[in-house]
C-alpha positions as a Markdown table, in Angstrom:
| # | Residue | x | y | z |
|---|---|---|---|---|
| 1 | Met | -35.0 | 21.6 | -30.6 |
| 2 | Ser | -37.4 | 18.6 | -30.9 |
| 3 | Phe | -38.2 | 16.2 | -27.9 |
| 4 | Leu | -36.2 | 13.5 | -29.6 |
| 5 | Ser | -33.1 | 15.8 | -30.3 |
| 6 | Ala | -33.2 | 16.9 | -26.7 |
| 7 | Thr | -33.4 | 13.3 | -25.6 |
| 8 | Lys | -30.4 | 12.3 | -27.7 |
| 9 | His | -28.4 | 15.6 | -26.4 |
| 10 | Ala | -29.0 | 14.6 | -23.0 |
| 11 | Ala | -28.0 | 10.9 | -23.6 |
| 12 | Gly | -24.8 | 12.2 | -25.0 |
| 13 | Val | -24.1 | 14.6 | -22.2 |
| 14 | Val | -24.6 | 11.5 | -19.7 |
| 15 | Lys | -22.2 | 9.4 | -21.7 |
| 16 | Ala | -19.6 | 12.2 | -21.8 |
| 17 | Gly | -20.0 | 12.6 | -18.1 |
| 18 | His | -19.6 | 8.8 | -17.5 |
| 19 | Ala | -16.5 | 8.7 | -19.9 |
| 20 | Gly | -14.9 | 11.6 | -17.8 |
| 21 | Leu | -15.6 | 10.0 | -14.6 |
| 22 | Leu | -14.2 | 6.7 | -15.9 |
| 23 | Ala | -11.1 | 8.6 | -17.1 |
| 24 | Lys | -10.7 | 10.3 | -13.8 |
| 25 | Lys | -11.3 | 6.8 | -12.0 |
| 26 | Phe | -8.2 | 5.3 | -14.0 |
| 27 | Ala | -6.2 | 8.4 | -14.1 |
| 28 | Pro | -3.2 | 6.8 | -12.0 |
| 29 | Gln | -3.1 | 3.6 | -14.0 |
| 30 | Val | -3.1 | 5.6 | -17.2 |
| 31 | Leu | -0.5 | 8.2 | -15.9 |
| 32 | Leu | 1.7 | 5.5 | -14.7 |
| 33 | Gly | 1.4 | 3.4 | -17.8 |
| 34 | Ala | 2.4 | 6.3 | -19.9 |
| 35 | Gly | 5.3 | 7.1 | -17.8 |
| 36 | Val | 6.6 | 3.6 | -17.9 |
| 37 | Ile | 6.3 | 3.5 | -21.7 |
| 38 | Gly | 8.1 | 6.8 | -21.8 |
| 39 | Ile | 10.9 | 5.7 | -19.8 |
| 40 | Val | 11.2 | 2.6 | -22.1 |
| 41 | Ala | 11.1 | 4.9 | -25.1 |
| 42 | Thr | 13.6 | 7.2 | -23.6 |
| 43 | Thr | 16.0 | 4.3 | -23.0 |
| 44 | Val | 15.7 | 3.2 | -26.7 |
| 45 | Leu | 16.3 | 6.8 | -28.0 |
| 46 | Ala | 19.2 | 7.4 | -25.7 |
| 47 | Ser | 20.7 | 4.1 | -27.0 |
| 48 | Lys | 20.3 | 5.2 | -30.6 |
| 49 | Ala | 21.8 | 8.7 | -29.9 |
| 50 | Thr | 24.8 | 7.0 | -28.1 |
| 51 | Leu | 25.6 | 5.3 | -31.4 |
| 52 | Ser | 26.2 | 8.5 | -33.0 |
| 53 | Leu | 27.9 | 10.0 | -29.8 |
| 54 | Glu | 31.5 | 8.6 | -31.0 |
| 55 | Asp | 31.3 | 10.7 | -34.3 |
| 56 | Val | 30.6 | 13.9 | -32.4 |
| 57 | Leu | 33.5 | 13.3 | -29.9 |
| 58 | Asp | 35.9 | 12.3 | -32.9 |
| 59 | Thr | 34.9 | 15.8 | -34.7 |
| 60 | His | 35.6 | 17.4 | -31.2 |
| 61 | Arg | 39.0 | 15.9 | -30.7 |
| 62 | Glu | 39.9 | 16.7 | -34.5 |
| 63 | Asn | 39.1 | 20.5 | -34.0 |
| 64 | Ile | 40.7 | 20.6 | -30.6 |
| 65 | Asp | 43.9 | 19.3 | -32.4 |
| 66 | Leu | 43.6 | 21.9 | -35.2 |
| 67 | Val | 43.4 | 24.6 | -32.8 |
| 68 | Asn | 46.2 | 23.4 | -30.6 |
| 69 | Lys | 48.4 | 22.9 | -33.9 |
| 70 | Gly | 47.6 | 26.3 | -34.8 |
| 71 | Ala | 48.8 | 27.7 | -31.6 |
| 72 | Glu | 52.0 | 25.7 | -31.8 |
| 73 | Ala | 52.7 | 26.7 | -35.4 |
| 74 | His | 52.4 | 30.3 | -34.5 |
| 75 | Pro | 54.0 | 30.8 | -31.0 |
| 76 | Ser | 54.4 | 34.5 | -31.7 |
| 77 | Thr | 51.9 | 37.3 | -31.3 |
| 78 | Glu | 50.2 | 36.4 | -34.5 |
| 79 | Tyr | 48.3 | 33.8 | -32.5 |
| 80 | Ser | 48.0 | 34.8 | -28.9 |
| 81 | Ser | 46.9 | 33.0 | -26.0 |
| 82 | Thr | 43.6 | 34.9 | -26.0 |
| 83 | His | 42.8 | 34.0 | -29.4 |
| 84 | His | 43.7 | 30.3 | -28.7 |
| 85 | Lys | 41.4 | 30.2 | -25.6 |
| 86 | Arg | 38.7 | 31.8 | -27.7 |
| 87 | Asp | 38.9 | 29.1 | -30.5 |
| 88 | Leu | 39.0 | 26.4 | -27.8 |
| 89 | Thr | 35.8 | 27.9 | -26.3 |
| 90 | Ile | 34.2 | 28.0 | -29.9 |
| 91 | Val | 35.0 | 24.2 | -30.4 |
| 92 | His | 33.5 | 23.4 | -27.0 |
| 93 | Met | 30.3 | 25.4 | -27.7 |
| 94 | His | 29.8 | 23.8 | -31.0 |
| 95 | Thr | 30.3 | 20.2 | -29.6 |
| 96 | Phe | 27.8 | 21.1 | -26.8 |
| 97 | Lys | 25.3 | 22.2 | -29.3 |
| 98 | Glu | 25.7 | 18.8 | -31.1 |
| 99 | Leu | 25.2 | 16.9 | -27.9 |
| 100 | Ala | 22.2 | 18.8 | -27.0 |
| 101 | Lys | 20.9 | 18.0 | -30.6 |
| 102 | Leu | 21.6 | 14.4 | -30.1 |
| 103 | Tyr | 20.0 | 13.9 | -26.7 |
| 104 | Ala | 17.3 | 16.7 | -26.5 |
| 105 | Leu | 14.5 | 14.3 | -27.4 |
| 106 | Pro | 15.6 | 11.4 | -24.9 |
| 107 | Val | 16.2 | 13.9 | -22.3 |
| 108 | Gly | 12.9 | 15.8 | -22.7 |
| 109 | Leu | 10.9 | 12.6 | -22.9 |
| 110 | Gly | 12.6 | 11.2 | -19.8 |
| 111 | Ile | 11.5 | 14.3 | -18.0 |
| 112 | Val | 8.0 | 14.1 | -19.3 |
| 113 | Ser | 7.8 | 10.4 | -18.3 |
| 114 | Ile | 9.1 | 10.9 | -14.7 |
| 115 | Ser | 6.5 | 13.8 | -14.3 |
| 116 | Leu | 3.7 | 11.3 | -15.4 |
| 117 | Ile | 4.9 | 8.8 | -12.8 |
| 118 | Ile | 5.2 | 11.4 | -10.2 |
| 119 | Gly | 1.8 | 12.7 | -10.9 |
| 120 | Ala | 0.2 | 9.2 | -10.8 |
| 121 | Gln | 1.7 | 8.8 | -7.5 |
| 122 | Gly | 0.3 | 12.1 | -6.4 |
| 123 | Val | -3.3 | 11.1 | -7.6 |
| 124 | Gln | -3.2 | 7.9 | -5.8 |
| 125 | Tyr | -1.8 | 9.4 | -2.5 |
| 126 | Lys | -4.6 | 12.1 | -2.5 |
| 127 | Arg | -7.2 | 9.3 | -3.1 |
| 128 | Thr | -5.6 | 7.2 | -0.2 |
| 129 | Val | -5.6 | 10.2 | 2.2 |
| 130 | Gly | -9.3 | 10.9 | 1.3 |
| 131 | Ala | -10.4 | 7.3 | 1.7 |
| 132 | Val | -8.6 | 7.1 | 5.2 |
| 133 | Ala | -10.4 | 10.4 | 6.2 |
| 134 | Ala | -13.7 | 8.9 | 5.0 |
| 135 | Phe | -13.0 | 5.8 | 7.2 |
| 136 | Lys | -12.2 | 7.9 | 10.0 |
| 137 | Thr | -15.3 | 9.7 | 9.9 |
| 138 | Ile | -17.3 | 6.4 | 9.7 |
| 139 | Glu | -15.3 | 5.0 | 12.5 |
| 140 | Ser | -15.9 | 8.0 | 14.6 |
| 141 | Arg | -19.7 | 7.9 | 14.0 |
| 142 | Phe | -19.8 | 4.1 | 14.7 |
| 143 | Ala | -17.9 | 4.6 | 18.1 |
| 144 | Lys | -20.7 | 7.3 | 19.2 |
| 145 | Tyr | -23.2 | 4.7 | 18.0 |
| 146 | Arg | -21.7 | 2.0 | 20.0 |
| 147 | Asp | -21.5 | 4.4 | 23.0 |
| 148 | Ala | -25.1 | 5.0 | 22.8 |
| 149 | Val | -25.9 | 1.3 | 22.7 |
| 150 | Arg | -23.8 | 0.7 | 25.8 |
| 151 | Glu | -25.5 | 3.7 | 27.6 |
| 152 | Glu | -28.9 | 2.3 | 26.7 |
| 153 | Phe | -28.5 | -1.4 | 26.9 |
| 154 | Gly | -25.1 | -2.0 | 28.7 |
| 155 | Ile | -21.8 | -3.3 | 27.6 |
| 156 | Asp | -22.7 | -7.0 | 27.4 |
| 157 | Lys | -25.3 | -6.3 | 24.8 |
| 158 | Asp | -23.3 | -4.2 | 22.9 |
| 159 | Glu | -20.6 | -6.9 | 22.6 |
| 160 | Glu | -23.4 | -9.3 | 21.6 |
| 161 | Phe | -24.6 | -7.2 | 18.8 |
| 162 | Ala | -21.2 | -6.4 | 17.5 |
| 163 | Ala | -19.7 | -10.0 | 17.8 |
| 164 | Ala | -19.8 | -12.1 | 14.7 |
| 165 | Tyr | -20.3 | -15.2 | 17.1 |
| 166 | Arg | -22.5 | -16.1 | 20.0 |
| 167 | Lys | -20.7 | -17.8 | 22.9 |
| 168 | Glu | -22.5 | -19.6 | 25.7 |
| 169 | Ser | -21.7 | -22.1 | 28.5 |
| 170 | Tyr | -23.8 | -24.7 | 30.0 |
| 171 | Ile | -23.4 | -27.6 | 32.6 |
| 172 | Gln | -24.0 | -31.2 | 31.3 |
| 173 | Glu | -25.4 | -33.8 | 33.6 |
| 174 | Asp | -22.1 | -35.3 | 34.5 |
| 175 | Gly | -21.0 | -31.8 | 35.8 |
| 176 | Ser | -18.8 | -30.8 | 33.0 |
| 177 | Glu | -19.0 | -27.4 | 31.6 |
| 178 | Val | -19.4 | -27.1 | 27.7 |
| 179 | Val | -18.6 | -23.9 | 25.8 |
| 180 | Lys | -20.5 | -23.6 | 22.6 |
| 181 | Val | -19.9 | -20.9 | 20.0 |
| 182 | Glu | -22.1 | -20.4 | 17.2 |
| 183 | Ile | -20.7 | -18.4 | 14.1 |
| 184 | Asp | -22.9 | -16.1 | 12.2 |
| 185 | Gly | -21.6 | -16.4 | 8.6 |
| 186 | Thr | -23.5 | -13.3 | 7.6 |
| 187 | Lys | -21.8 | -11.1 | 10.2 |
| 188 | Leu | -18.3 | -12.7 | 9.9 |
| 189 | Asp | -15.7 | -10.1 | 9.6 |
| 190 | Glu | -12.3 | -9.8 | 8.6 |
| 191 | Thr | -10.9 | -9.8 | 12.1 |
| 192 | Val | -12.0 | -13.4 | 13.0 |
| 193 | Phe | -9.4 | -15.9 | 12.2 |
| 194 | Phe | -9.0 | -19.7 | 12.8 |
| 195 | Phe | -5.8 | -21.5 | 14.0 |
| 196 | Asp | -6.7 | -25.0 | 12.8 |
| 197 | Pro | -5.1 | -28.3 | 11.4 |
| 198 | Asn | -4.6 | -26.6 | 8.0 |
| 199 | Asn | -2.1 | -24.3 | 9.7 |
| 200 | Val | 1.8 | -25.2 | 9.2 |
| 201 | Asn | 2.2 | -24.5 | 12.9 |
| 202 | Trp | -0.6 | -26.8 | 14.0 |
| 203 | Lys | 0.4 | -29.9 | 16.1 |
| 204 | Lys | -1.6 | -32.9 | 17.6 |
| 205 | Ser | -1.1 | -31.5 | 21.0 |
| 206 | Pro | -3.8 | -29.0 | 22.2 |
| 207 | Glu | -1.7 | -27.7 | 25.0 |
| 208 | Tyr | 1.1 | -26.9 | 22.3 |
| 209 | Asn | -1.4 | -25.1 | 20.1 |
| 210 | Leu | -2.9 | -23.1 | 22.8 |
| 211 | Ser | 0.6 | -22.2 | 24.1 |
| 212 | Tyr | 1.9 | -21.3 | 20.5 |
| 213 | Val | -1.0 | -18.8 | 20.1 |
| 214 | Met | -0.6 | -17.4 | 23.5 |
| 215 | Ala | 3.2 | -17.1 | 22.8 |
| 216 | Gln | 2.5 | -15.2 | 19.6 |
| 217 | Gln | 0.1 | -12.8 | 21.6 |
| 218 | Thr | 3.0 | -12.2 | 24.1 |
| 219 | Phe | 5.4 | -11.7 | 21.2 |
| 220 | Ala | 3.1 | -9.1 | 19.7 |
| 221 | Asn | 2.7 | -7.1 | 22.8 |
| 222 | Gln | 6.5 | -7.0 | 23.2 |
| 223 | Leu | 6.8 | -5.8 | 19.7 |
| 224 | Leu | 4.1 | -3.0 | 20.3 |
| 225 | Asn | 5.9 | -1.9 | 23.6 |
| 226 | Ser | 9.5 | -2.0 | 21.8 |
| 227 | Arg | 8.5 | -0.7 | 18.4 |
| 228 | Gly | 5.4 | 1.3 | 19.3 |
| 229 | His | 3.1 | 0.0 | 16.5 |
| 230 | Val | 2.2 | -3.5 | 15.1 |
| 231 | Met | 0.3 | -4.2 | 11.8 |
| 232 | Leu | -2.2 | -6.9 | 11.6 |
| 233 | Asn | -0.1 | -8.7 | 8.9 |
| 234 | Asp | 2.7 | -8.9 | 11.3 |
| 235 | Val | 0.6 | -10.8 | 13.6 |
| 236 | Leu | -0.8 | -13.1 | 10.9 |
| 237 | Asp | 2.7 | -13.9 | 9.8 |
| 238 | Gly | 3.5 | -15.0 | 13.3 |
| 239 | Leu | 0.6 | -17.2 | 13.5 |
| 240 | Gly | 1.2 | -18.8 | 10.1 |
| 241 | Ile | -2.3 | -17.3 | 8.8 |
| 242 | Asp | -2.3 | -15.9 | 5.2 |
| 243 | Arg | -2.1 | -12.2 | 4.9 |
| 244 | Cys | -5.1 | -10.0 | 4.2 |
| 245 | Lys | -5.3 | -6.6 | 2.3 |
| 246 | Glu | -6.5 | -4.7 | 5.2 |
| 247 | Gly | -3.6 | -6.0 | 7.4 |
| 248 | Asn | -1.3 | -3.6 | 5.5 |
| 249 | Val | -3.0 | -0.5 | 7.1 |
| 250 | Met | -4.8 | -2.0 | 10.2 |
| 251 | Gly | -3.2 | -2.7 | 13.5 |
| 252 | Trp | -2.3 | -1.2 | 16.7 |
| 253 | Val | -0.2 | 1.8 | 18.1 |
| 254 | Leu | 1.0 | 2.0 | 21.7 |
| 255 | Asp | -1.0 | 4.2 | 23.9 |
| 256 | Arg | 1.2 | 7.2 | 24.6 |
| 257 | Gly | -1.4 | 9.2 | 26.4 |
| 258 | His | -3.7 | 9.4 | 23.5 |
| 259 | Ala | -7.2 | 7.6 | 23.4 |
| 260 | Glu | -6.6 | 6.2 | 20.0 |
| 261 | Gly | -3.8 | 3.8 | 21.0 |
| 262 | Ser | -3.7 | 0.5 | 22.7 |
| 263 | Lys | -2.0 | -0.7 | 25.9 |
| 264 | Phe | -2.4 | -4.6 | 25.2 |
| 265 | Ile | -3.1 | -6.6 | 21.9 |
| 266 | Asp | -5.8 | -9.3 | 22.7 |
| 267 | Phe | -6.3 | -12.1 | 20.1 |
| 268 | Gly | -9.7 | -12.8 | 21.7 |
| 269 | Ile | -8.7 | -16.6 | 22.0 |
| 270 | Val | -11.4 | -19.1 | 22.0 |
| 271 | Asp | -10.0 | -22.5 | 22.5 |
| 272 | Ala | -12.2 | -25.2 | 20.8 |
| 273 | Gln | -10.0 | -28.2 | 20.8 |
| 274 | Ser | -11.8 | -30.3 | 23.2 |
| 275 | Pro | -15.4 | -31.9 | 23.1 |
| 276 | Ser | -16.5 | -29.5 | 25.7 |
| 277 | Ser | -15.8 | -26.5 | 23.5 |
| 278 | Arg | -16.9 | -26.6 | 19.9 |
| 279 | Ile | -17.6 | -24.0 | 17.2 |
| 280 | Phe | -20.7 | -24.2 | 15.0 |
| 281 | Gly | -20.9 | -22.4 | 11.7 |
| 282 | Thr | -23.5 | -22.3 | 9.0 |
| 283 | Asp | -22.0 | -25.7 | 7.5 |
| 284 | Gly | -22.3 | -27.4 | 10.9 |
| 285 | Glu | -19.5 | -28.2 | 13.4 |
| 286 | Met | -16.1 | -26.9 | 12.5 |
| 287 | Gly | -13.9 | -29.2 | 14.1 |
| 288 | Glu | -11.1 | -28.7 | 16.5 |
| 289 | Cys | -9.5 | -25.3 | 16.2 |
| 290 | Ile | -8.7 | -22.1 | 18.2 |
| 291 | Met | -10.6 | -19.1 | 17.1 |
| 292 | Leu | -9.1 | -15.6 | 17.3 |
| 293 | Asp | -11.3 | -12.7 | 17.4 |
| 294 | Ile | -8.6 | -10.0 | 16.8 |
| 295 | Lys | -9.6 | -6.4 | 17.5 |
| 296 | Thr | -7.4 | -3.9 | 16.0 |
| 297 | Asp | -7.2 | 0.1 | 16.4 |
| 298 | Gly | -8.5 | 0.4 | 12.8 |
| 299 | Ile | -6.2 | 2.1 | 10.2 |
| 300 | Val | -3.1 | 3.0 | 12.0 |
| 301 | Trp | -0.5 | 3.7 | 9.3 |
| 302 | Asp | -1.1 | 7.5 | 9.4 |
| 303 | Lys | -0.5 | 7.4 | 13.3 |
| 304 | Ile | 2.9 | 5.8 | 13.2 |
């Protein structure tokens, strides 16, 4: 084999490998789509078969009538009860065969279609379990890394490194305290949210806004204690903040003696509604708002 031929062969193998990987990647969607199409086709075929059902039933009724009339015409031993039952059985078996022929294709296609849909669900479930297991591994390693940072530099430094914002306080010349929060847009994660004038629950009263957010925090903790778990999207719904994808699987589970649970849900409330407390991002001052640094227990749907 020449060098050129070997190169082409290797390129073909690579393309085939990519095609196979692509097929595996979209296997759940392909199986689900094929299953749905099969169900639709099953319905159409079953409907067409039903159009011929009446003819089969009419023939069945005619044959039954013939057998019964024969029994009535020969009440003596010429046509005994045994023969009558045998003929009825033959008629029923013949009708059953006709019905089987009529609905064999729709029923078979329906079974295959349902199997495809179940197969798609099975593949997706295995992938979800695998993704969660991978996340748990990364989460465990990250937790060990943070423990090492705390041991080496202390808890304060660990929180500073992990936070997506920097918070500092200083006293002005008039003696008032100013709290300044600087957001690092490059580190901003999905657990930092803002309760601001764009929220439907926002009012012009700073006291009301802070009370509302704290009330939602209290409600979330009551829900945690009563139900045993709270999802992040449950909290966002109460606050009037748009749901997020990770909110379907991330949240809190009640601490029932194991280290993975929580005893309290903390919204990480940072009130920046007054001139003495402002939040600054990459685009300058963000205006009056309440920042919520909500820390969850991670993925919890498998712990519920």
